[in-house]
N, C-alpha and C positions, 0 to 999 in steps of 0.2 A: 572674359574681360568685362568689367563693369562699365556701363555707359550711363551717365547722368542725363536725364531729360529736363530741359528747361522750358517752362511755359511762360509766355509773356502775354498778359491780359491787357490789351489796349485796342481801341478802335482804329489805331493808326497802323496796325500790322495786318499782313495777309496770312493765309494758311501756309504752313511749311511745305517745302518741296525738296526733292532729292537732286543732288548734283555730285559731280566728281571734282576733286581738287586737282588742278593741273599745274599749279605752281605755288610755292610757299616760301615766304621770306619774313622771318620774325613773326609778327602778328598780322601781316598782310598776306592775302591769298587771292588766287584767281580760281574760280570754279566754272565748270562747263555744265550747262543745263541739258536736259533731255532733248531740247530743240537745237543744241549745238552752239548756243550763245555763250560767250565768256564774260563773266562779271567779276568785278573786284568784291572781296568779302573780308570781313573781320570776325574775330571770335566774339561770341556773345558774352563770354566771361573768361577771365584769366584762369589758368590751370588746365585748360584743354590742350591736348597735344594732337596736332593735325599735320599730316605729311602728304606729299604728292602721291596720288593714286587712291587716297581715301574716298570712300563714298560717304557723303554727309547730308544732313537735312539742314536746309537754310530757310530763313524767313526774311522778307523784305520789310524794312521799316520805312514806309512811305513818308512819314512825318519828317524823318531825318535823311531821307533819300540814301539809305544804306542797306546793305545785305549782311546779315549776321549768320554765322555758322552756329547752330544751336545744338547739334548732336553729331557724333561720329558713329557710323553704323559698324557692325562687327566686321573685323578684318580677317583676311586669309592671305597667305603668301607674303607675309611681312618680312622685309629685309632689315636686319639689325647689324650694328657693329659695336665694338667696345671702344669707349673713350680711354684716355690715358690713365684714368683711375679704375678701369675695369667695369664701369657702369654701362648698361645697354643704352644705345641710341638708335631710335627708329629712323630709317632712311626713306623707305617707301612701302606702300601697302598694296595688297590685292594683285600681286604679280603671279604669273604662272610660267615665266621664262626669264632667266638671267643670261645675258650674252656678254661673256668676258672677252674684251677686245685686246689683242696683242699686235705688235708690229715689229719689224726688224730694227726700227729706230723710233723711240729710244730702245735701248737694249731691254728685252723682256725680263721682268722679275717674276719668275715662275712661282716663287714662294707667295707672292701677292695673288697670283692666279689660283693657287691651291686654297688660299684662305677665302677667296670669293666662292669657290666651289663648295667649301665647307659651310659657308653661310647659307648658300642656296639649299644644301642638303638639310640644314637645321630648320629651314623655313618650309620644306616640302615643295620646293620650286625646282623645276627642270632647269638644267644649265647646259650651255653650249659655248664653244670657243670659236672666235672669229679672228683669223690672221689677216689683218688689214695691211695695205701697202705691199702686198705680196709681189708686185711688179719690181720692187727693189731687191728681191731675192731674200729668202728666209734663211737665217743661219742654221747650221746643222743641229745645234742644241735645241732650237725651237722646233725644227722638223721632227726630231726624235721625241720631244715632249708631246707634240700633237699626235704622233703615232701611239704613244702610251695612253693619252687621254681617250683616243678612239677605242683602244682595246678595253678601256674601263667602261665604255658605253656612252661617252660624251660625243655629241655630234660636233665635228670640226669643219669649218668652212674657210675658204680663202676669198679675199676681196681685193680689188684694186680699182683705182679711179677710172681707168679707161676700159675696163672689162665689163661690158653690159651683162654678160652671162652670169658672172659672179654676183653682181648686184641683184639680178633676178633671183638667184638662189637665196640670198639674204632676205629678199622680200617674201619669198615663200616660207622661210623659216619663221618670220615674225607675224605672218598673216593671221588675222583673227586671234592674236595673242595679246596679253598684257605683258609686254617685254620691256626689259631695262638694259641699257648699254652701260657697262662699267669698265674701268681699266685705268692704266697709268696715264698721266698727263702726256699729251703729244702723240697718242696712238692713232689719231685721225677720226675720233668719234664725230666731231662736228661736220667734217666733210662727208662722212658716211651718212649722217643725218640728213644733209642737204640732198643726197641722192634718193633717200628713202621717203622723205617728206618734202615735196616741192613747196616752196614758200616759207620754209621754216626760219630762214633768216629774218623775214619780216615779223614773224611771230616772236622771235627772240627780242627784236627791237621794241616790241610792244609789251614786253614782259612786265617789268617793274622798275621802279626807281627807288634808290635808297634815300635816306634822310637828306643827303646832299644833292638829290636830284639826278644822281648818276644811275645809269642802268646797271643792274646787278647781273653778274654772270656766274656766281658761285652757288647756284641753286639748281635742284633737279626740276626738270620741266617735262610735261607730258604732252605728246603730240598725237593727234588722230592720224592713223595710217589710211591712205587713200583706198587701199584694198581691204580695209577692215581691221579692227584691232587698234592698239595704241602702243606707242613707243616712248619710254622714259629715257631721257638723256641726263646723265649725272656728271658732275664735275670730275675731272681727272684727279688721281691720287698719286702720292708717292709711296704710301703704305696703307695697309688695311688689316684690321683684326676683327674677326667675327665676334658676336656677342657670346661671351663664354658660358653663361648659364643656359643658353639655348642649344649648346652643342651636346651631342651624345658623349658622355664622359668616357666611354670605352674606345671609340674610334675617332672622335672629334670631327665627324663629317667626311672622313676619308673612306671612300667606298671600297678601295682595295684592302685597307686595314680591316674594315668591317667584315668583308668576305672571309678573311683568314682567321679573324679573332674567335670564331666559333670553335676552332680546333685547339685553342690555347688550354693549357692544363687548368689554369685558374680563371674563374669568371670575371674577376676584377683585375685581370692582367692589363698593365699599361704599356706593354710591348717595348720595354726599355731594358731592364736587367732581370726580369722574372724568369725562373726556370720553366721549361716546357712551353715556351712562347712560340706559337706557330708563325707569327709574323717575322720574328728574327730568323727562324729556320728557313722561311721562304726567301728572306734576304740573302742568306748564306748560299742558297742554291739558285740565285738569280731569277727567282720567280716573282719578284717584286722590284720595282724601280728603286735603285739606291737613292736617287735624287728625291723621289717622292717620300721615301722613308725618312730622309734627313729633313724634309719639309714638315713631316708629321712630328718629328722630334722637336723641331723649333716651335711649332705651335703648342706642343705639350708643355714645353718650358714656359711659354708665354701664358698658357692656360693656368699653370700652377702659380705663376707669379701674380697674375691679375686676381685670382681667387683669394690670394693671401692678403690683398690690399683692403684696408678698411673701406666699407661702403660699396664693395664690388658686387655686381649682380643686381644692383638696384635699378 
């Protein structure tokens, strides 16, 4: 990835220093310094794309009492989604764990879960599932899905508000990680965050104000974990599509499809109608989840649709 370096020659500026972006809203940012201080910052120039989790180089302009982001350092573990036109949109950077949160209420959309897992696979980021509000009782469909995810190698945890043991397990999962919570609106990510990060309510209140002076709540925020590491909390969604050009074109980030695809007759098999398809053979013999296969088919259709749109993949 190309990173432009901007040099400002002025007696009113200090040497640049490194920081982490902990919140982003438009061209307004909050960055955390190595000493733990949080500062407001703005972009040095238009055209830069900065997201929560980015490591950046900043410079303070003492003459104008401002902090400017002058460079974005190389990223890893970058989570992308597709917008309605099929273009990639960067959501967060430098992750090494994606925690997909589900709950009995609202009814879990497992197709959204699968798409988050596909996005994590395309980013080279480990993924886990967290069944929140488990004290309400998990429906059989969700329990079956969690068993299937475990069989595929994903770690699956349960959590509830009054169960200290389950919260401790989640703390151990995210400890010393750069983890991000994602999921549908209403699954309880905010209450989970309050248990994992004491005082996070106050930090949210200090976050940012929009042009009308109101606090914004539709942005990803990064919190330091007391036991080490960081936790990114993202807004809830109704739907999600991974960035199409970052997906493996043969398996689309489905680990079960990828495992079977090596036995397909054709190397370019899309696992839909092709003869000699090992994936469809496994489906017929119940060696792959019918629900997961339907989820793959739906993402394949979306993949084909978005790739056909003008300007997709940009």
